[in-house]
GUBARO-468326 format. One record per residue: residue in three letters; z negated, y negated, x negated of N, C-alpha, C in turn. Coordinates in steps of 0.05 Angstrom, whole numbers, plus 5000, padded with zeros to 4 digits. Layout:
N
ALAZYXZYXZYX;...
//
This chain:
416
MET193692457511195092427486197892517489;VAL199792367477202592417479203692477451;PRO204092727443205092787417208092757415;LYS208992617394211792597388212092577358;ASN213792747346214192737318211492757303;ASN209692917313207092977300205192737300;ILE205892507312204092277314203192257343;SER200592277347199492277375197892027379;ILE198491887400196991647408194991727429;ASN192491667425190391717444190091477462;GLY191791477483191791247501189191207516;GLN187891417523185391397538183291267520;ARG183091337495181191217477181790917474;LEU184290847470185090567467184490407491;MET185090507515184590347539181590307544;GLY180090507536177190477538176090257520;GLU177290247496176390037477177289767486;LEU179689737497180489487508178689397531;GLU177889587547176089517569173389427559;GLN172389567538169789487527169989207514;LEU172189157500172488897487172488667507;ALA173688717530173888517551171088437562;THR169088597558166388537568165088317551;TYR165988277526164888067509166187807517;SER164987667536166287437549164287247561;ASP164886997561163286797575164186747603;ALA166186897612167086867640166787147654;PRO166287147680166087407694168787537696;ALA168787807696171187957699172587897725;PRO175287897726177087987705177787777684;ALA176787537687177387327667175987397640;VAL177087297619175887317592175887037579;THR173586957570173286717554171786797528;ARG173186777506171986867480172886657459;VAL171286447457171986227439170886287411;LEU172386197392171786257364168886217357;LEU167686427346164986427334162786347354;THR163386377380161186377400160086657401;LYS157986697416156786967417158787187426;PRO160387137447162287357454164187417431;ASP165087217417166887267394165487417372;ILE163087347366161587487345160987777354;ASP160387817379159888087389162488257387;ALA164788127394167288267392167988347363;ARG167288167345167788227317166088467307;GLN163588477316161888697308162888957320;PHE163788947345164989177358167389287342;PHE169089097335171489167319170789297293;GLU168889167279167989277253166989557255;GLN165389617276164289877279166490087284;LEU168390017300170690197305172090257279;CYS172490057263173990097237172390277218;VAL169790227217167990387200167990677210;ASP167790717236167790987248170491127242;ALA172590977239175191097233175591157203;GLY173591087187173691147159175390947143;LEU175690707153177290507139175590327122;GLU176790227101175390037083175289767096;PHE172889657101172689407117171689177099;ARG172788947104171888697090172588457107;SER171488227100172087977112172487767091;ASP173787547098174087327079172487087089;ALA172486867074170786637079171486507105;SER173886537116174686417141173986587165;GLY173086837160172587017182174787197189;ASN177087197174179087397178177887667171;LEU178387877187177288137183179588327175;PHE178988507156180988687145179888977145;ALA181589167153180889447152183189597139;ARG182689747118184889867102184790167103;PHE187190287108187690567105189090607078;ALA187690717059188690727032190990927030;GLY193190847017195491017012195191176986;THR197191336981197091496956197591326932;HIS198791086935199190906913197990636920;PRO195290616919193990376929194490136912;GLU195690166888196389936872198789786882;LEU200389916900202689776911201789576933;PRO203389366937202789186959202689336986;ALA200689277002200289417027202189327049;VAL202389487070203789407094201589317114;ALA201989097128199888987145200688977174;THR198788987192199088947220196588807230;GLY196688707255194388577266194988347285;SER192988227296193288007314190487867317;HIS189787777341187287627344185787727368;CYS183187657369181487737392180187497406;ASP180487257395179387027409181186977434;ALA179986867455181386827480180686557492;ILE182786417502182386157514180686187540;PRO179485977549177785997574179386107597;HIS178086307611179186417636181986537632;SER182286687611184786827605184587117611;GLY186387287599186387567605185487737581;ARG185687997584184488177565186588297545;TYR189088227547191188357531192388187509;ASP192187927512193387737492191987777465;GLY193387867445192287897418190888167415;THR189288237434187588477431189188737429;VAL191488737443193288977441194189017412;GLY194688797398195488817370193288897351;VAL190788827358188488897341187689187346;LEU186889247371185989517377188389717377;GLY190689617384193089787382193789847353;GLY193389647336193789697307191889897296;LEU189389887306187390087297188190367307;GLU188990387332189790647343192290757328;ALA194090577320196490677305195590797278;ILE193690657265192690767239191191027243;ARG189591037264188091287269190091517275;ALA192191447290194191657296195491767271;LEU196091587252197291677227195391847211;LYS192791757210190791917196190392187209;GLU190192197235189592447249191992637248;SER194392527244196692707242196992837214;GLY195292747196195392847168197192687150;LEU198492477160200192317144198592137126;ARG199392107101198291907083200591777068;PRO201291537076203691407064203091317035;ARG205291247022204991146994203390886993;ARG204290697009202890437009200490447028;SER198490297021196290267040197190117065;ILE195790157087196290007111193789847118;GLU194189587122191789417127191989287155;LEU189889307169189589187196188088917193;ILE189188707205187888447203187188337230;MET184688247234183988097257183687807248;PHE185687637257185787367247183787187262;THR182786997247180986797258182486587273;ALA181586527298182386287313185386257316;GLU186686467328189486427335189686217356;GLU187786207374187786007396186685737386;PRO187685517396186685257387184385147403;THR183085327418181085237438178785067426;ARG177685167404175285037394175884807375;TYR177884847357178284637337180984497339;GLY182384537361184784377366187184467351;ILE186984667334189284767319189185067319;GLY191485187324191585477326192185607299;CYS191685877298192286037275190885937249;ILE188385867252186885767228186885987206;GLY186286227213186086437193188686497179;SER190886527194193486577181194586337167;ARG193986097177194785857162193385847135;LEU190785917134189385927109190486147090;LEU190986377102192086597085194686527072;SER196386377087199086307077199086057060;GLY196785917059196685667043197685427058;VAL198485457084199485227099197285017104;LEU194885117109192584947116190784927091;ALA190284687082188584637059185684707066;ALA184184807046181484887050179684657060;ASP179984427046178284197054178884107082;ALA181484107090182184017117181084217138;ALA181184467132180084667151177084637154;ASP175584607132172684587134171884337149;GLN173484127150172783877163173583867192;LEU174984077202175684087230173084077247;THR173083927269170683887284171183937314;ASP169284087326169684147355168483917372;ASN168583947398167683737416164683677414;ASP163183867403160283827400159583707373;GLY161583657356161083547330160583757308;THR160884017314160384227295162984267279;THR162784267253165084307236165684607233;PHE168084667225168784947220167085057197;SER166584887178164784967155162085057165;GLU160984907184158384977195158485237212;SER160485257229160585487247161085747232;ARG162785737212163385987197160886067181;ALA159485877170157085937154154986067172;THR154585947196152586057215153286347223;ALA155886407224156786677232156686867208;GLY156086767185155886947162158286967144;TYR160286777148162686787131162386567110;ALA161086647088160386447067162586447046;GLY162286247028164186227006166286017011;PRO167585926989169585716992172185817005;LEU173385647021175885717034178185737014;THR177785626991179785646970180285936961;SER178386116969178686396962180386546982;VAL181186427004182586557026185486607021;PRO187086407011189986447009190686696993;LEU192686837002193587086990195287036965;ASN194987206946196787196923199587286931;ASP201587196916204287286920204387586917;GLY205787716936206088006935203788166945;SER201988036960199688176971200488386991;TYR202588327006203588507027206488557024;ALA207388797029210188867028211588797054;ALA210088797076211188737103208888697122;PHE209588567144207588527166208988567193;VAL207588707211208588757238206388687258;GLU206888527278204888457298205788567325;LEU204088727337204488827365203188637385;HIS204688567406203688367425204988407452;ILE203588327473204888307499206988087498;GLU209088107514211287917512210387637520;GLN208687617540207887357552210287217565;GLY212187377574214587287588215587517605;PRO217587477622218487677641220887847633;LEU222087797610224687907604224688207603;LEU222788327588222688617585222288757612;GLU220488647628219988767654222488747672;ASN223688507672226088467688228388647680;ASP228688687654230888847644230189147642;ARG227689217648226789497647227189617619;VAL226289457600226489547572223689577561;ALA223189787545220489857537219489677514;ILE221289607495220389477471222189237465;GLY220989007459222388777448222088767418;VAL224388737404224388717375224888427369;VAL222888287357223087997354224587927329;THR226587747333228187657311227587367302;ASN226487207320225786937314223286857329;ILE221686677317219186587330219286287332;ALA218986177356218985887360216385777349;ALA216485527341214085397330213685127344;PRO211185057350210684807364210184577345;ALA210884337355209784097343207783997364;ALA205483917356203383827374202683537368;LEU202683367389202083087387199583017402;ARG198082817393195982697409196582397411;VAL196982307436197582027442195281907457;THR194381677447192081537459192981257468;TYR192481197493192980927503190280797509;THR189880547499187480397503188080147518;GLY187080127543187479897559184879737562;THR184379647587181879497592180679607618;GLY178179697616176779797639175779577657;GLY174679657679173479457697172879577724;HIS171679427741170979517768173479547785;ALA173679777799176079837814176579647837;GLY174479517846174779327868174979037860;ALA173878977836173578697829175878587812;VAL177478767799179678667782182278677798;LEU183578457800186078437816188278587801;MET190278677816192378837804193878687782;ALA194278427786195778277766194378257739;ASP191778307739190178267715189478537702;ARG190478757711189679017701191179107677;ARG189879267660191079417638190179707640;ASP191079837662190280107669191480307650;ALA189880447634190880627614192080887625;LEU191580947651192781187663195681147669;LEU196580907674199380857681201380937659;PRO200980837634202880927613202681227608;ALA200281337610199981627605201481787626;SER201381707651202781847672205781827668;GLU206781597660209581557655210481727631;LEU208881747610209581897587209782197594;ALA207982297610207982587617210682657631;LEU211682477648214282527660216582517640;GLU216382337620218382307600218382547581;VAL216082667576215982907559217683137572;ALA217283177597218783387611221783327611;ALA222483067616225282987616226583037589;ALA225182977567226283007541226983287535;ALA225383477544225983767539228283857557;ARG228383767582230483857600233283747591;GLU233283517578235783387572236883467545;THR235583637530236583727505238783937509;SER240483987489242684177492241784467488;SER239184507482238184777476236584877500;ASP237285117510235785237532232985327523;ASP232585347497230085447486227985227481;THR228784977485226884757481224984727505;VAL222384727500220384687521218384477511;ALA217384327530215384117523213284107546;THR210784087538208584097557206483887550;THR205583737570203283567567200883737578;GLY199483857560197384047568194583917571;VAL194283677560191683547562192183257570;LEU190683157590190682877598187782807605;ASP186482687585183682607589183582307597;VAL181982247617181781977628178881877624;PHE178581647613175881527609175681267625;PRO173381217638170981377638170881597660;ARG173081647673173281847694171281807717;ALA171581577729169981497753171881387773;ILE171481467798173381377819173381077823;ASN171180947817171080657822171180497796;SER172480617775172780477750175680497740;ILE176780287731179580287721179580437694;PRO181380627690181480777665181880587641;SER180180607622180380437598181780577575;ARG181780837576183080987554183981257565;THR186281347556187381607562188281747537;VAL187982007536188882167513190582397524;LEU192982417513194882627520195282807496;GLU195383067500196083257479198583397488;ILE200683397472203383467479204383687460;ASP205483897472206584127457209584137461;ILE211084137438213984147439214884377421;ARG216584557431217384777414220184877419;ASP221285007399223985127400224185307376;VAL225985507377226585667354228485527335;ASP229685307344231485147327229984887319;LEU229584857294227984627284229284357291;GLU231884347288233284087294232883997322;HIS233284187341232884117369229984047375;ARG228184197364225284137368224583857359;ASP225483787335224783527324226283297337;GLN228583347348229883137364228183057388;VAL227083257401225383197424222783067415;LEU221683167393219283057382219582757376;ASN221782687362222282407355222682237380;ARG224082347400224482197425221782147439;VAL220082347440217482307453215782097438;CYS215782107412214281907396215281627402;GLU217881587401219081327406218481227435;THR218681417454218181347482215281277486;ALA213481427473210581377476209881087467;GLN211081017444210580747434211780527452;SER214180567462215480367478214080327505;ILE213080557516211580537541208980377537;GLY207580447515205080297509205579997505;ASP207779937492208379647488208979517515;ARG210379647532211079537558208679487575;TYR206679657573204179627588202079457573;GLN202879357550201179187533198479337526;GLN198779577516196479737509196679827480;LYS194379847468194179957441195080257442;THR196880327425197980597426197580737399;SER196380977400195981137376197481397380;ILE199181467360200681717361200081877336;ARG198882107340198082277317199382557319;THR200482647297201582917296199383107289;ILE198783297307196683497302197783717284;SER200183817291201484017274204483997279;GLN205984087259208884077260209984307243;ASP209984547254210684787238213584867243;PRO214884967222217685057225217785327239;PRO219885377255220185647267220585857244;ALA220386107252220686327232222986507241;SER224486597221226486807224225287067214;CYS225387277230224187537222225987687202;ALA224787847186226187987164227888217175;SER230288237166232088437177231088717171;GLU229788757148228889027141226589117160;VAL224988927169222788997187223889037215;VAL225788867223227088907249228389177251;THR229789257229231089517228229089747230;ALA226889717216224789927216223689967244;ILE223289747259222389757287224389907304;GLU226989827301229089947318229290247312;LYS229190327287229290617280226890767291;SER224590627292222190757303222390787333;CYS223690597347224290627375225990877380;GLN227990917363229591157366227991407362;SER226191407342224491637336222691707360;VAL221591497372219791537395221291597420;GLY223791497422225391547446224991347467;VAL224691087460224390877479226590667476;THR227090527498229190317498228090067484;ARG229989907474229089667461231389457463;GLN230589207459232588997457231488777438;ARG233288647424232588427407231988177424;MET230088017415229287787431227887587413;ILE227587347423225987147408223187127421;SER221387017406218686967416218386667421;ARG218086597446217686307452214786217449;ALA212986417450210286357442210086387412;TYR208186247399207886287370205386447365;HIS205286577342203286777336202586757306;ASP200586917298199886917270202287017253;CYS204087177265206487267250208087037240;LEU207986807253209486567244208686497216;PHE206186517209205186447183205286677163;MET204986927174205287157156208187177146;ALA210087077161212887077153213286907128;LEU211486727123211686567098210686717074;ILE209286937078208087097057209787347050;CYS210887467071212187727067214187777089;PRO215987967087217788037109216288117134;SER216987997156215288027180216988047205;SER215888167226217088167253214888237273;MET215688257298213788317320214988527338;ILE213188677351213888867372212688767398;PHE214388717418213488627444213488867463;ILE211488857481211389047504211388877530;PRO212288987552212388837577209588767587;CYS209388547601206988477616207788397644;ARG206188467663206888437691207588147699;ASP209988117709210987857718211087647696;GLY210787737671210887547648208387377646;VAL206287447661203887287663202087327638;SER201187097627199187107605197486857607;HIS195186867592193286647592192186597620;ARG191986817636190786807662189287067666;PRO187287067684185687307689187387547699;ASP189587497712191287717723193287807702;GLU193087727677194787837656194388147655;TYR196688287653196488587655198788717641;ALA198188927626200189097614199489387622;LYS201489537630201089817638200189987614;PRO198290167618197390347596199690487583;GLU201690587598203890727586205590547568;ASP205790287576207290097559205790027534;ILE203190007536201489957512201790197493;GLU201590437505201690677488204390697474;ALA206590637488209190637476209390437453;GLY208290197457208289997436206790087411;VAL204490217416202890317393204290537379;HIS205690707394207190927383209390827364;VAL210790627374212890497357211690367333;LEU209390237336208090107314207290307293;ALA206190537301205290747282207690837266;HIS209890897279212290987265213290767246;THR213190517255214190297239212490267214;LEU209890267217208090247194208590467174;ASN208890707184209290937167211990907152;ARG213990817166216690777154216490567132;LEU215190337138215090127118213290197094;ALA211190357100209390437079210490657060;GLU212690777069213890977052216090867034;
//
């Protein structure tokens, strides 16, 4: 335990809980696979609930499976200050993405309680449902619903690869009730702060302890489908082919070129999915599906690339004489973080005695949607080599502890 300003973070307790959480996985260690509302995810949720109950917090859930734990303030009628993140994990990822913000948020609240502090405003910890898009193809389902960005009917009709709807999976997991009850009322929270690993190399390279996030990039996601004509790989002559893999391959190259040729250094574009049907070595591909992620902190630059990719996708399909379908999966605006929350984080860094720098988040998080509800920002901590979404994702215990310490001070500052 490292006492500073009467707030003590129990790093050993926190690291033990992160280690335990990582065992709820469909992949062997050190990898973590924890897909929304599968058994590992449900086990992780039960583990989190027990920790919150043991800490004496008021616990509840909503119809979408968002989990809430509240430390009541002296004036509980005031809008609360919130923190939190997610615990679902993409296949074969690491143990720190999201989880540092959930269990670190719990440790920050415990530290405030154990120090004898009781702020005016309540402090609420949120574990958001489905920050990762693994199961239903769209990320941040819980925070989208909380903010009203995602309609209840649309969310319930989301369907995974096995044909199970979100409505069915949440009911099976015990999250009953209409999703229309999930959106928050205006003024529900006074502020929101999310603690997270950076998922990039800047803090480590610059030897800075804390990143104070000022802007959050947002992705536009596309699904492009080319439909050609299948056939036997040996029997159909080249002049007669309508191979659906060829336009898809060309488009993937054009996606990367569109991002490189923009005037913004912050524009990135990725073809993360390329499915080929029927996927047989001796069969000409009859259909291909690409899923494309384009993001920037500047909406104009992001949408310039988005429009170029859409136009290019269609022209390539026309040139190859293939049926082309272009569908927008999501198109969210970037977020600017609130100056008062940024200032509170910076003052807390001074109180704790750690270095900090302002930075943008090129990954998007639940904070992107919480920023639509209340003043929000993020606290970043370094991760080794900037690696994330891989089994070798790693954050030093002392860096996690420093981030939690800053979070505790920030929550206390905002709640007062």
